[in-house]
C-alpha positions as CSV (number, residue, x, y, z in Angstrom):
1,X,-6.7,-2.8,14.9
2,X,-3.6,-2.6,12.8
3,X,-2.6,-4.6,9.8
4,X,0.1,-7.3,10.1
5,X,2.3,-8.8,7.4
6,X,2.3,-12.6,7.3
7,X,4.2,-15.1,5.3
8,X,1.0,-15.7,3.3
9,X,1.4,-12.2,1.9
10,X,4.9,-13.0,0.5
11,X,5.3,-12.7,-3.2
12,X,8.7,-14.5,-2.9
13,X,10.8,-11.4,-3.5
14,X,12.8,-9.8,-0.7
15,X,12.5,-6.2,-2.0
16,X,8.8,-6.3,-2.6
17,X,8.1,-8.1,0.6
18,X,10.2,-5.7,2.6
19,X,8.4,-2.7,0.9
20,X,5.0,-4.3,1.7
21,X,6.0,-4.6,5.3
22,X,7.0,-1.0,5.4
23,X,3.7,0.1,3.7
24,X,1.7,-1.9,6.2
25,X,3.6,-0.2,9.0
26,X,2.9,3.2,7.4
27,X,-0.8,2.4,6.9
28,X,-1.0,1.5,10.6
29,X,0.5,4.9,11.4
30,X,-2.0,6.6,9.2
31,X,-4.8,4.7,10.9
32,X,-3.5,5.7,14.3
33,X,-3.5,9.4,13.4
34,X,-7.1,9.1,12.0
35,X,-8.2,7.4,15.3
36,X,-6.5,10.1,17.3
37,X,-8.0,12.8,15.0
38,X,-4.6,14.4,14.8
39,X,-4.9,16.3,11.5
40,X,-1.4,17.6,11.3
41,X,0.2,14.2,12.0
42,X,-2.4,12.6,9.7
43,X,-1.5,14.9,6.8
44,X,2.2,14.1,7.2
45,X,1.5,10.4,7.5
46,X,-0.5,10.4,4.3
47,X,2.2,12.4,2.4
48,X,4.8,9.9,3.6
49,X,2.7,7.0,2.6
50,X,1.9,8.5,-0.9
51,X,5.6,9.2,-1.5
52,X,6.7,5.7,-0.4
53,X,3.9,4.2,-2.6
54,X,5.3,6.0,-5.7
55,X,8.8,4.5,-5.0
56,X,7.3,1.1,-4.3
57,X,5.2,1.2,-7.5
58,X,8.3,2.1,-9.6
59,X,10.3,-0.8,-8.0
60,X,7.5,-3.2,-8.7
61,X,7.4,-2.1,-12.3
62,X,11.2,-2.5,-12.7
63,X,11.0,-6.0,-11.2
64,X,8.0,-6.9,-13.4
65,X,9.9,-5.8,-16.5
66,X,13.0,-7.8,-15.5
67,X,11.0,-11.0,-15.2
68,X,9.0,-10.3,-18.4
69,X,5.7,-9.9,-16.4
70,X,2.9,-8.1,-18.2
71,X,2.4,-5.0,-16.0
72,X,-0.3,-3.4,-18.1
73,X,-3.1,-4.1,-15.5
74,X,-1.0,-3.2,-12.5
75,X,-0.2,0.4,-13.4
76,X,-3.8,1.6,-13.8
77,X,-4.8,-0.2,-10.6
78,X,-1.8,1.4,-8.7
79,X,-2.8,4.9,-10.0
80,X,-6.4,4.3,-9.0
81,X,-5.4,3.2,-5.5
82,X,-3.1,6.3,-5.1
83,X,-5.9,8.6,-6.2
84,X,-8.3,6.9,-3.8
85,X,-5.8,7.4,-0.9
86,X,-5.5,11.1,-1.9
87,X,-9.2,11.5,-2.0
88,X,-9.5,9.9,1.4
89,X,-6.8,12.2,2.8
90,X,-8.5,15.3,1.3
91,X,-11.9,14.2,2.7
92,X,-10.4,13.8,6.2
93,X,-8.5,17.1,6.0
94,X,-11.6,19.0,5.1
95,X,-13.3,17.7,8.2
96,X,-10.5,18.9,10.4
97,X,-10.7,16.1,13.0
98,X,-14.5,16.2,13.2
99,X,-15.3,12.7,12.0
100,X,-17.3,10.0,13.6
101,X,-16.1,6.7,15.0
102,X,-18.0,5.1,12.1
103,X,-16.0,7.1,9.7
104,X,-12.8,6.0,11.4
105,X,-13.8,2.4,11.0
106,X,-14.8,2.9,7.4
107,X,-11.4,4.5,6.5
108,X,-9.5,1.9,8.5
109,X,-11.4,-0.9,6.6
110,X,-10.7,0.9,3.3
111,X,-6.9,1.0,4.0
112,X,-6.8,-2.7,4.9
113,X,-8.9,-3.7,1.9
114,X,-6.9,-1.7,-0.5
115,X,-3.4,-2.7,0.8
116,X,-4.0,-6.3,1.5
117,X,-6.9,-7.4,-0.7
118,X,-6.4,-5.2,-3.7
119,X,-2.7,-4.5,-3.9
120,X,-1.0,-7.5,-2.5
121,X,-3.4,-10.4,-3.0
122,X,-5.2,-9.3,-6.2
123,X,-2.3,-7.7,-8.1
124,X,1.0,-8.7,-6.7
125,X,0.3,-12.4,-6.2
126,X,0.0,-12.6,-10.0
127,X,3.8,-12.0,-10.2
128,X,4.5,-14.7,-7.6
129,X,4.8,-17.7,-9.9
130,X,7.4,-15.8,-12.1
131,X,9.2,-14.5,-9.0
132,X,9.6,-18.0,-7.6
133,X,11.9,-19.0,-10.4
134,X,14.3,-16.3,-9.3
135,X,16.4,-16.1,-6.1
136,X,14.4,-14.5,-3.2
137,X,16.9,-11.6,-3.2
138,X,16.5,-10.9,-7.0
139,X,16.8,-7.2,-7.3
140,X,17.2,-5.5,-10.7
141,X,16.3,-2.1,-9.3
């Protein structure tokens, strides 16, 4: 069951929203490779996700600075999330495709909880009130 971006997840900034849509798409790809137990594709999907997350985190920080938003709590949370994803990847790679259906569901739930609940709702929605006073296409990046 894949993740879907909805208007309720919008932080009212075109760049961040488009990057969140891309990240959700990538997480759905990671989940699919986990379900298919395709280790080679999974490793590549995780690498692509991690690379894109680094770009996304940099862009969020630039936007936060441009709107004078205190980013001090975001950065450690972002780094923690990235390390958790890397730990998840490493754990799955070590098992070489030999994981249970319960493990698949656990990892899929973790990805959803981290991306939607922790990253977008808990962290990024804090920026929304300040982003709303700027045009939707505001992009200092």
